[in-house]
C-alpha positions as CSV (number, residue, x, y, z in Angstrom):
1,M,-22.0,6.3,3.7
2,T,-20.2,3.7,5.8
3,M,-16.4,3.5,6.3
4,I,-14.5,1.1,4.2
5,P,-12.9,-1.7,6.3
6,I,-9.2,-1.1,6.9
7,E,-8.4,-4.6,5.7
8,T,-10.1,-3.8,2.4
9,L,-8.0,-0.7,2.0
10,A,-4.9,-2.7,2.7
11,D,-5.8,-5.3,0.1
12,D,-6.5,-2.5,-2.5
13,M,-3.2,-0.8,-1.7
14,Y,-1.3,-4.0,-2.0
15,R,-2.8,-4.7,-5.5
16,M,-1.9,-1.2,-6.5
17,V,1.7,-1.6,-5.4
18,E,1.8,-5.0,-7.1
19,E,0.6,-3.5,-10.4
20,C,3.1,-0.7,-10.3
21,Q,6.1,-2.8,-9.1
22,G,9.1,-2.1,-11.4
23,K,7.2,0.6,-13.3
24,K,6.5,3.4,-10.8
25,N,7.5,4.0,-7.2
26,L,4.5,4.8,-5.0
27,K,4.7,6.9,-1.9
28,A,2.3,6.6,1.0
29,G,0.6,9.8,-0.1
30,D,0.0,8.4,-3.6
31,L,-1.8,5.4,-2.1
32,T,-3.8,7.6,0.2
33,K,-4.9,9.9,-2.6
34,A,-5.8,6.9,-4.8
35,M,-8.0,5.3,-2.1
36,I,-9.8,8.6,-1.3
37,A,-10.4,9.1,-5.0
38,K,-11.8,5.5,-5.3
39,Y,-14.0,5.5,-2.2
40,G,-14.6,9.1,-1.4
41,E,-13.7,11.2,1.6
42,E,-16.7,10.1,3.6
43,A,-15.8,6.4,3.4
44,C,-12.0,6.7,3.4
45,T,-9.9,9.1,5.5
46,K,-6.1,9.8,5.7
47,D,-6.1,8.2,9.1
48,T,-7.7,4.9,7.8
49,C,-5.3,4.8,4.9
50,K,-2.4,5.3,7.4
51,Q,-3.7,2.3,9.4
52,A,-4.0,0.2,6.2
53,I,-0.4,1.0,5.3
54,R,0.7,0.0,8.8
55,I,-1.1,-3.3,8.4
56,L,0.8,-3.9,5.1
57,M,4.2,-3.1,6.8
58,D,3.6,-5.0,10.0
59,S,2.5,-8.1,8.0
60,G,5.5,-8.0,5.8
61,R,3.4,-7.8,2.6
62,C,5.0,-4.5,1.8
63,V,8.2,-2.7,2.8
64,Y,9.6,0.8,2.6
65,G,12.2,1.4,0.0
66,Y,14.4,4.5,-0.2
67,F,15.5,6.0,-3.4
68,G,15.5,9.8,-3.2
69,G,12.5,9.5,-1.0
70,S,10.4,6.9,0.9
71,Y,8.4,4.5,-1.3
72,I,6.2,1.5,-0.6
73,Q,7.3,-1.7,-2.4
74,L,6.8,-5.4,-2.4
75,P,9.6,-7.2,-0.4
76,H,12.5,-8.2,-2.7
77,K,13.1,-11.9,-3.0
78,E,16.6,-13.2,-2.6
79,G,18.2,-15.0,-5.5
80,A,18.2,-18.4,-3.7
81,A,14.6,-18.0,-2.3
82,T,12.0,-20.5,-3.6
83,D,8.3,-19.9,-3.7
84,L,6.4,-22.2,-1.3
């Protein structure tokens, strides 16, 4: 089995965070477990998941939130911000 591209993992993780936004706080470990369960340990490792999370953080698509622990969230929009 071939490894899943890191960009694909990042996109899947982003969708998962987007779906859970406002309902459940997801930790990095939650996303890692979900991706390994989805693709299998041969195609997706903890290290590739870590790299995918780094891509999400560095690109600004996701941010860390802290509420009794560290969670991955979508960036909050300011009240005056407009969608482009």
